[in-house]
C-alpha positions in Angstrom: 14.9 52.7 -20.8 16.8 49.6 -21.1 16.0 47.3 -23.2 16.2 43.6 -22.3 17.6 41.6 -24.5 16.5 38.3 -25.3 19.1 35.3 -24.2 20.4 33.5 -27.4 20.0 29.9 -28.1 23.8 29.0 -27.2 23.4 31.2 -23.5 19.8 29.1 -22.9 21.8 26.3 -23.2 24.5 26.8 -21.5 22.6 28.6 -18.3 20.6 24.9 -18.2 23.7 22.9 -18.1 25.4 25.2 -15.2 21.6 24.5 -13.7 22.0 20.7 -14.1 25.3 20.7 -12.8 24.7 22.3 -9.7 21.5 19.8 -9.0 24.1 17.1 -9.9 26.6 18.3 -6.9 23.8 19.1 -4.2 21.1 16.2 -4.5 22.0 12.7 -4.2 18.2 11.2 -4.7 16.5 12.4 -7.6 13.4 11.3 -9.3 12.9 10.1 -13.0 9.5 11.2 -13.8 7.1 11.2 -17.0 5.8 14.4 -18.1 2.6 12.8 -20.5 0.1 15.4 -20.9 0.7 17.6 -18.4 0.0 21.1 -18.3 2.2 24.4 -17.4 -0.1 25.2 -15.1 -0.4 21.8 -13.5 4.1 22.3 -13.0 3.7 25.3 -11.7 1.5 23.9 -8.6 3.4 20.6 -7.8 6.6 23.1 -7.9 5.1 25.2 -5.6 4.6 22.5 -3.3 7.6 20.8 -3.3 9.8 24.4 -2.8 11.3 24.1 -0.2 13.6 20.6 -0.6 12.9 19.6 -4.0 13.4 21.2 -7.4 12.0 20.0 -10.5 13.8 19.7 -13.9 12.3 19.4 -17.3 14.3 19.7 -20.9 14.9 17.7 -23.7 16.9 14.4 -23.1 19.7 14.8 -25.8 20.8 18.0 -23.2 20.7 15.9 -19.7 22.7 13.1 -21.5 25.6 15.6 -22.5 25.6 17.6 -19.6 25.3 14.2 -17.5 28.4 12.9 -19.5 30.5 15.6 -19.3 30.0 15.8 -15.4 31.1 12.2 -15.1 34.1 12.8 -17.1 35.0 16.3 -15.4 34.2 15.2 -11.6 34.3 11.3 -12.0 31.7 10.5 -10.3 30.9 7.7 -12.7 27.7 6.7 -10.6 25.3 9.8 -12.4 25.8 7.7 -15.4 23.1 5.3 -14.2 20.7 8.2 -15.4 21.6 7.9 -19.1 19.5 4.6 -19.7 16.3 6.1 -17.5 16.0 9.2 -20.2 13.5 8.1 -22.6 10.6 9.8 -23.5 9.1 13.0 -22.2 10.6 12.5 -18.4 11.8 15.1 -16.7 14.3 14.9 -13.2 12.9 15.7 -9.5 15.7 16.4 -7.3 15.1 16.1 -4.1 16.9 16.0 0.0 13.3 14.8 1.4 12.0 11.5 2.2 11.9 9.7 -1.3 8.5 8.1 -0.6 7.1 11.6 0.8 8.1 12.9 -2.3 6.8 10.4 -4.5 3.3 10.9 -2.7 3.4 14.8 -2.6 4.0 14.4 -6.6 1.4 11.7 -6.7 -1.6 14.3 -5.3 -1.2 16.9 -8.3 -3.8 14.9 -10.7 -6.0 17.3 -13.4 -8.9 15.5 -14.9 -8.7 15.5 -18.8 -11.2 14.8 -22.0 -10.9 12.0 -23.9 -8.8 13.8 -27.2 -9.1 11.6 -30.6 -5.9 9.6 -30.7 -4.9 9.6 -27.2 -4.0 6.4 -25.8 -5.9 5.4 -23.3 -4.8 5.0 -19.6 -8.0 3.2 -18.3 -10.8 1.2 -19.1 -13.5 3.9 -20.1 -17.3 2.7 -19.1 -20.3 4.9 -19.5 -22.5 4.2 -16.4 -26.4 3.9 -17.0 -28.7 6.9 -16.3 -30.5 10.4 -18.1 -28.1 11.4 -20.5 -30.1 15.0 -20.7 -29.9 14.7 -24.7 -32.8 15.2 -26.4 -34.7 11.9 -28.6 -33.0 13.1 -32.1 -29.8 11.9 -30.5 -30.6 8.7 -30.3 -29.2 7.7 -33.9 -25.8 8.9 -32.4 -26.1 5.6 -29.3 -27.2 3.6 -32.1 -23.7 3.9 -34.1 -22.0 3.0 -31.1 -24.2 -0.4 -30.3 -25.0 1.7 -26.6 -28.7 0.3 -25.6 -31.1 3.4 -24.9 -34.2 4.3 -24.6 -36.4 7.7 -24.3 -37.4 8.5 -20.9 -39.2 11.9 -19.8 -37.9 13.1 -22.9 -34.4 12.4 -22.9 -31.9 10.1 -23.4 -31.5 7.4 -21.0 -28.6 4.6 -21.0 -29.8 1.7 -20.0 -26.8 -0.4 -18.7 -23.0 0.3 -18.1 -21.1 0.7 -21.3 -17.4 -0.6 -21.0 -16.5 2.5 -24.5 -13.0 2.6 -24.5 -10.4 -0.5 -23.5 -7.0 0.8 -21.5 -4.2 0.8 -24.5 -6.4 1.4 -27.1 -6.6 5.0 -28.9 -9.9 7.1 -28.8 -12.0 7.3 -31.9 -13.5 10.5 -32.9 -17.2 9.2 -31.9 -16.4 7.8 -28.2 -14.4 11.4 -27.8 -17.8 13.5 -29.3 -19.7 11.0 -27.3 -18.1 11.8 -23.8 -17.4 15.7 -24.5 -21.5 15.4 -24.9 -22.4 13.7 -21.7 -19.3 16.2 -20.1 -17.4 13.1 -18.9 -13.3 14.0 -18.5 -12.7 9.9 -17.8 -8.6 10.8 -17.7 -6.5 11.8 -14.8 -2.7 12.9 -15.6 0.0 14.3 -13.5 3.6 13.4 -13.0 4.7 9.5 -12.6 7.4 8.3 -11.0 8.9 5.6 -13.3 12.0 5.3 -11.2 14.4 6.3 -8.7 17.8 7.0 -8.3 19.8 7.4 -4.8 23.4 7.6 -4.5 24.1 5.8 -7.9 21.9 2.7 -7.5 18.6 2.9 -9.6 15.3 0.8 -8.4 12.1 0.5 -9.0 9.5 2.8 -7.2 7.9 0.2 -5.7 10.3 -0.2 -3.5 9.7 2.7 -1.9 5.9 1.3 -0.6 8.1 -1.6 1.2 7.7 -1.4 5.1 9.5 -2.2 8.1 6.8 -5.3 8.4 7.5 -6.6 4.9 11.0 -6.9 5.2 10.6 -8.3 8.8 8.1 -10.9 7.2 10.0 -11.9 4.2 13.4 -12.1 6.8 11.5 -15.0 8.7 10.0 -16.6 5.5 13.6 -16.8 3.9 15.1 -17.5 7.5 12.3 -20.6 7.7 13.6 -22.2 4.6 17.0 -22.5 5.5 16.3 -23.7 8.4 14.3 -26.3 6.8 16.8 -27.1 4.3 19.9 -26.9 6.8 18.1 -29.4 8.4 17.3 -31.6 5.6 20.4 -32.2 4.6 21.9 -32.3 8.2 24.4 -28.9 7.4 24.9 -26.7 10.1 23.8 -23.2 9.6 23.2 -20.2 12.2 19.2 -20.5 10.8 19.2 -24.2 12.1 21.6 -24.3 15.2 18.6 -24.0 18.2 16.9 -27.0 16.0 19.8 -28.7 15.7 20.4 -28.4 19.6 17.2 -29.5 20.5 17.6 -32.7 18.4 20.5 -33.6 19.8 19.2 -32.9 23.4 15.9 -35.2 22.7 18.1 -37.9 21.5 20.8 -37.9 24.6 17.5 -37.8 26.9 16.3 -40.9 25.2 19.5 -42.6 25.2 19.3 -41.8 29.1 15.5 -42.7 29.9 17.1 -46.4 28.2 19.9 -46.6 30.0 21.8 -45.7 33.4 24.0 -43.5 31.7 22.6 -39.9 33.4 23.3 -36.1 33.7 21.7 -33.3 36.0 19.2 -32.5 33.4 18.0 -36.0 32.9 17.7 -36.7 36.5 14.1 -35.1 36.9 12.8 -36.6 34.0 13.9 -40.2 34.9 12.7 -39.4 38.4 9.1 -38.8 37.1 9.0 -41.7 34.8 10.0 -43.7 38.2 7.1 -42.1 40.2 5.0 -39.5 39.1 3.0 -39.0 41.9 5.7 -37.5 43.5 5.3 -34.5 40.8 1.5 -34.0 41.2 0.7 -30.5 42.7 -2.3 -30.9 45.1 -4.9 -28.3 44.4 -6.8 -26.6 47.5 -10.4 -26.5 48.0 -11.8 -23.4 47.1 -12.4 -21.0 49.3 -16.2 -21.2 50.9 -17.8 -18.1 50.7 -18.2 -16.0 53.7 -21.2 -16.2 55.4 -22.4 -12.2 54.4 -22.1 -13.2 50.7 -23.4 -16.6 50.6 -26.4 -16.0 52.9 -27.9 -13.3 50.5 -29.5 -9.7 51.9 -30.9 -10.5 55.8 -33.9 -9.5 56.7 -34.7 -6.3 58.8 -35.3 -7.0 62.5 -38.3 -4.0 62.0 -39.9 -6.0 59.3 -42.5 -8.7 60.4 -42.1 -12.4 58.6 -44.8 -12.6 56.1 -47.3 -15.3 56.9 -48.1 -17.6 54.4 -51.6 -18.2 53.2 -53.2 -21.4 54.2 -56.0 -22.9 52.2 -58.0 -23.9 55.1 -58.4 -20.3 56.1 -60.0 -19.4 52.9 -64.2 -20.4 52.4 -65.0 -23.2 50.8 -67.7 -23.0 47.6 -70.0 -25.2 46.5 -70.7 -25.4 43.6 -74.4 -26.1 44.5 -74.5 -22.7 46.4 
């Protein structure tokens, strides 16, 4: 039976170096992600979800920086050096051939709830909702120590009002962690968070991935309007202001033609209208009378006899004295 030899530390580093070099040669798009509080099981789910067009690589920042520097020196690809300032903290690299926006969206779906551990920095505000806690009245002193208003209802402790237990950015204390554990609340959720995007040597914020074509059109139109306004204000011709300048020039020339004997073909109609506006009056024909069939309403049937109206003279006269 062959004994499997465990690779040495140097062999592991060499294998990691070859793997990272291969990814740098094959992929031109990389997502830089933080992996704080992300477990191994969660990593397996992420790798499985991205399988096919993406690869997730974690490792020590010093090893990644060393491999990237050597790769840039040997291949002359200095663009990858832009990755070096991004390798700070607990970060990893996701190499992909797919759409960056779709890959980032897929990564964000793998969130796992986690309890509030002592000393952990809260990523969000933690608010305990009001309601029955299910704890027995002996736990009242515990709530009082945290200044949480409670009352006894149906032999259990009930929180009266919402309580902001932990603020974002503060560390979780032992009392807060114990309370959340008693209530069975897992307030935090963790996943890989995209902090930077690398594509063909360019590095930009992941917020850029959320920009749509409509957003670009709106921004471009707004900038174009500003350029046109500035050009008109200082009488400096630009492509943006050219249509407005031509229109204003035409109005000025037309005004001169109307005020003087000078004329040109486009001004003839305007002059003619000013001389005799009645020539341009369009006669609107009267509305066509509705057809007799439609206007007369439903005709009486020949077989139907006309209903004779009753006359008051035919009715018997009743006397008050009868």
